[in-house]
Legacy VTK file of the C-alpha trace (Angstrom):
# vtk DataFile Version 3.0
C-alpha trace
ASCII
DATASET POLYDATA
POINTS 304 float
0.026 -0.495 -0.053
1.446 3.419 -1.185
2.397 5.809 2.454
-0.586 8.124 2.328
-0.140 11.229 4.789
-3.090 11.695 7.624
-5.409 14.027 6.325
-7.136 16.596 9.121
-10.847 17.125 9.853
-9.656 20.890 10.112
-8.964 19.848 5.817
-12.188 18.318 5.732
-14.022 21.016 7.464
-12.701 23.170 4.633
-13.606 21.011 2.250
-17.247 20.840 2.870
-17.057 24.721 3.420
-15.603 25.458 0.360
-19.206 23.101 -1.099
-21.524 24.408 1.143
-20.905 28.262 0.525
-20.355 27.948 -2.721
-16.306 28.871 -3.430
-13.510 29.438 -1.695
-14.152 33.168 -0.845
-17.738 32.145 0.406
-15.771 29.810 2.701
-13.826 32.306 3.562
-15.893 34.378 4.767
-18.192 31.590 6.869
-14.966 29.782 8.091
-13.040 33.387 9.616
-10.777 32.632 7.620
-8.783 34.684 4.155
-9.346 32.909 0.866
-5.619 32.068 0.858
-5.147 29.693 3.831
-8.666 28.181 2.838
-7.051 27.133 -0.708
-4.070 25.814 0.858
-5.870 23.642 3.659
-8.096 22.307 0.381
-4.651 22.118 -1.561
-2.913 20.204 1.006
-5.996 18.191 1.360
-5.555 16.988 -2.304
-1.874 16.507 -2.083
-2.421 13.746 0.385
-5.169 12.086 -0.493
-4.058 9.625 -4.333
-6.979 10.727 -5.626
-8.810 14.023 -6.936
-11.427 15.393 -4.794
-12.102 18.614 -7.421
-11.750 19.258 -10.813
-13.022 22.106 -12.699
-15.938 23.026 -14.188
-16.223 26.929 -15.840
-15.311 29.081 -13.117
-15.648 26.707 -10.250
-14.177 23.767 -8.784
-16.477 20.718 -8.488
-16.603 18.246 -6.356
-15.908 14.707 -8.618
-17.599 11.438 -8.277
-14.940 9.885 -5.206
-14.625 13.414 -3.431
-18.264 13.384 -2.923
-18.004 9.787 -1.723
-15.509 10.529 0.399
-17.004 14.285 1.394
-19.946 12.243 2.764
-18.019 10.310 4.869
-16.137 13.072 6.608
-19.376 14.708 6.951
-20.610 12.226 9.223
-17.080 12.012 10.759
-17.246 16.165 11.816
-20.531 15.122 12.908
-19.436 12.038 15.531
-16.610 14.760 16.624
-18.897 17.769 17.307
-21.539 14.950 19.163
-18.847 14.178 21.555
-16.914 17.576 21.789
-20.899 18.568 22.544
-21.390 15.718 24.970
-17.855 16.480 27.027
-18.997 19.583 27.524
-22.463 18.691 28.883
-20.636 16.011 31.275
-18.323 18.796 32.388
-21.489 20.574 33.355
-22.961 17.763 35.168
-25.261 16.239 32.665
-26.170 12.569 32.657
-25.412 10.575 29.652
-28.780 9.163 29.531
-32.383 9.705 31.463
-35.034 7.288 32.031
-38.580 7.806 32.522
-41.714 5.075 32.956
-44.641 6.997 31.576
-48.143 5.392 31.983
-49.571 5.248 28.917
-52.950 7.740 29.805
-50.925 10.357 29.900
-51.443 13.171 27.318
-49.778 12.481 24.090
-49.713 15.757 23.328
-48.116 17.145 26.233
-45.505 14.481 26.495
-44.276 15.194 22.822
-44.050 18.342 23.861
-42.203 17.923 26.537
-39.574 15.497 24.902
-39.151 17.690 21.745
-37.857 20.638 24.264
-35.873 18.022 25.785
-34.496 17.154 22.606
-33.183 20.767 21.788
-31.926 21.635 25.164
-29.743 18.248 25.987
-28.883 17.396 22.182
-26.242 14.712 23.869
-28.161 12.691 26.180
-29.171 10.175 25.957
-33.183 9.261 27.074
-35.677 5.639 27.485
-39.236 6.163 27.715
-40.570 3.571 29.500
-44.422 3.153 28.273
-45.854 1.689 31.261
-49.868 0.897 32.116
-51.121 0.546 35.818
-48.613 -1.021 38.408
-46.350 -1.254 35.507
-44.951 2.163 36.518
-44.698 1.937 40.282
-42.975 -0.823 39.862
-40.575 0.508 37.517
-39.684 3.061 40.298
-39.507 0.447 43.137
-37.388 -1.413 41.111
-34.936 1.976 40.533
-34.702 1.687 36.880
-36.020 4.790 35.986
-34.899 8.042 37.324
-38.828 9.615 36.841
-42.186 8.359 36.210
-45.344 9.899 35.316
-47.573 7.880 37.907
-51.919 8.083 38.692
-51.387 6.982 42.348
-48.057 8.045 43.658
-46.572 4.904 45.642
-45.807 4.755 49.438
-42.708 5.892 50.218
-42.564 8.629 47.451
-43.532 12.160 46.768
-44.954 13.380 43.568
-46.237 16.609 42.368
-49.747 16.841 40.676
-49.472 17.061 37.084
-52.407 17.006 35.376
-55.539 15.483 35.036
-57.002 12.832 32.868
-60.545 12.495 32.188
-62.120 9.547 30.924
-64.674 7.917 28.946
-66.945 5.235 28.172
-67.023 5.311 24.758
-67.839 2.679 22.025
-68.830 2.928 18.484
-72.051 5.054 17.007
-73.315 1.398 15.511
-73.246 -0.684 18.702
-75.628 -2.531 20.395
-75.600 -0.292 23.274
-76.077 3.307 21.655
-78.888 1.279 19.946
-80.800 1.243 23.348
-81.459 4.778 23.096
-81.843 5.152 26.686
-80.091 6.187 30.040
-77.062 3.037 30.786
-77.023 1.414 34.362
-73.998 -1.181 35.371
-76.441 -3.647 34.754
-76.928 -2.775 30.914
-72.993 -2.722 30.564
-72.356 -5.989 31.986
-74.047 -7.668 29.280
-71.777 -7.036 26.437
-68.336 -6.753 26.319
-65.617 -4.276 27.222
-62.148 -4.151 26.108
-59.312 -3.397 29.025
-55.594 -2.819 28.624
-53.790 -5.347 30.604
-52.000 -3.776 33.640
-48.120 -3.892 32.641
-46.857 -4.489 36.048
-45.304 -8.287 36.385
-46.811 -8.551 40.384
-49.976 -7.096 40.539
-52.759 -7.438 37.977
-55.047 -4.740 37.992
-58.952 -4.469 36.577
-58.902 -0.834 36.481
-62.168 -0.205 35.491
-63.280 -3.391 34.636
-67.466 -4.160 35.685
-66.911 -7.844 35.840
-68.955 -8.059 32.692
-69.330 -11.473 30.504
-66.854 -11.162 28.195
-63.936 -8.942 28.677
-60.958 -8.760 25.740
-57.638 -7.933 27.197
-54.597 -6.050 25.000
-51.762 -4.823 25.706
-51.695 -1.091 23.968
-54.225 1.685 24.478
-53.919 2.108 20.942
-55.066 -0.857 20.237
-57.839 -0.634 22.564
-58.785 2.527 20.471
-58.705 0.646 17.262
-61.190 -2.012 18.306
-63.893 0.276 19.792
-63.746 2.216 15.942
-64.423 -1.194 14.585
-67.685 -1.962 16.939
-65.720 -4.900 19.125
-66.968 -3.364 22.986
-67.037 -0.627 25.345
-64.444 0.631 26.869
-63.316 3.573 29.255
-60.624 5.607 27.435
-58.939 8.592 28.766
-59.898 12.131 26.458
-56.617 12.922 25.113
-56.563 9.794 23.148
-59.480 9.784 21.164
-60.147 13.589 20.571
-60.072 13.182 16.803
-62.460 10.140 17.170
-64.682 11.966 19.256
-64.761 14.615 17.021
-65.301 12.572 13.631
-68.185 10.973 15.950
-66.625 7.957 15.035
-66.656 7.076 18.570
-69.712 7.993 21.037
-69.555 8.476 24.605
-71.970 6.332 26.533
-75.256 7.541 27.927
-74.736 6.669 31.278
-76.793 7.238 34.317
-73.542 7.635 36.384
-69.756 6.883 35.912
-69.892 7.690 32.248
-66.788 10.135 33.296
-63.447 9.272 35.277
-61.268 11.686 36.793
-57.227 10.529 37.491
-54.597 12.863 38.401
-51.530 12.019 36.849
-48.538 13.146 38.915
-44.435 13.747 38.219
-42.323 11.201 41.212
-38.749 11.201 40.900
-37.134 8.205 41.782
-34.475 9.495 44.151
-35.138 13.385 43.965
-31.457 14.169 45.842
-29.414 12.260 43.691
-30.908 13.571 40.064
-28.879 15.608 37.733
-29.775 18.597 35.767
-30.797 16.782 32.708
-33.867 14.717 35.233
-34.251 17.984 36.502
-34.969 19.745 33.325
-37.134 17.352 31.567
-39.656 17.111 34.798
-39.295 21.257 34.542
-40.490 20.594 30.839
-43.064 17.817 31.417
-44.864 20.921 34.045
-44.377 23.099 31.944
-45.921 21.394 28.728
-49.080 20.310 31.239
-49.199 24.043 32.431
-49.905 24.716 28.879
-52.493 22.745 27.909
-54.444 23.823 30.981
-54.004 27.578 30.151
-56.893 27.721 27.886
-59.560 26.016 29.554
-58.514 28.255 32.544
-58.088 31.300 30.594
-61.296 30.905 29.210
LINES 1 305
304 0 1 2 3 4 5 6 7 8 9 10 11 12 13 14 15 16 17 18 19 20 21 22 23 24 25 26 27 28 29 30 31 32 33 34 35 36 37 38 39 40 41 42 43 44 45 46 47 48 49 50 51 52 53 54 55 56 57 58 59 60 61 62 63 64 65 66 67 68 69 70 71 72 73 74 75 76 77 78 79 80 81 82 83 84 85 86 87 88 89 90 91 92 93 94 95 96 97 98 99 100 101 102 103 104 105 106 107 108 109 110 111 112 113 114 115 116 117 118 119 120 121 122 123 124 125 126 127 128 129 130 131 132 133 134 135 136 137 138 139 140 141 142 143 144 145 146 147 148 149 150 151 152 153 154 155 156 157 158 159 160 161 162 163 164 165 166 167 168 169 170 171 172 173 174 175 176 177 178 179 180 181 182 183 184 185 186 187 188 189 190 191 192 193 194 195 196 197 198 199 200 201 202 203 204 205 206 207 208 209 210 211 212 213 214 215 216 217 218 219 220 221 222 223 224 225 226 227 228 229 230 231 232 233 234 235 236 237 238 239 240 241 242 243 244 245 246 247 248 249 250 251 252 253 254 255 256 257 258 259 260 261 262 263 264 265 266 267 268 269 270 271 272 273 274 275 276 277 278 279 280 281 282 283 284 285 286 287 288 289 290 291 292 293 294 295 296 297 298 299 300 301 302 303
């Protein structure tokens, strides 16, 4: 193999600037260097490679096919190095390398996505693991210290929680479901005669049957989205958190059941630290963003 001198990351960064800015002069302005310094860096790079990366085309120099391939790989390396440097800076400031959070599946998805979007922009180099859990599964994640934060309904003994929001549940079914066809207010006895859809508790120790009325037919699924799709297909009725079915309620593909009582339920959602004293800044920032997202969701109804 020929003895090829090593190129530098700076030389590849300069080449990328020349390509992105459309020329040596513009690249010099973007990099705050003289045009001669930019030209020299590219010239040195070219001399250290066994094949040309630029070729003249009219009054401009453009990438060769090989140069395009090499620069594409170089950009990936430059991005990795930038990420590594950012991670080192974050770690020097005390940012954690990873944050884990368990979120009960009933939590409003819009608030969760808003908080995660902000977190991704603020803590760019912190890895994030989101554990989607149901009922006691979230509590187990806390007790086993598998997560740093949890969003739960009931705060387990031994922990302190801060209320984030209240989730409203409605008993719903497809408009063509037999329960709607009865044409009168419904009692719990009416519901027991029809199939109820229930989302399985994700905990391994306790199996909670929250909301089950003792219906003769019960179908249990693992995911809330599956339950909603089954409701839309007319396969049963269920209590569903309203933030997850706003579109279906607006479109009329799901309708609230006219229950005499208990047609709606409310669940307070709380934010709980596994160990607040040892929580790092990224964990605390995620907690702050979740609270802020929930506050924004509450504001329109409060102002109105």
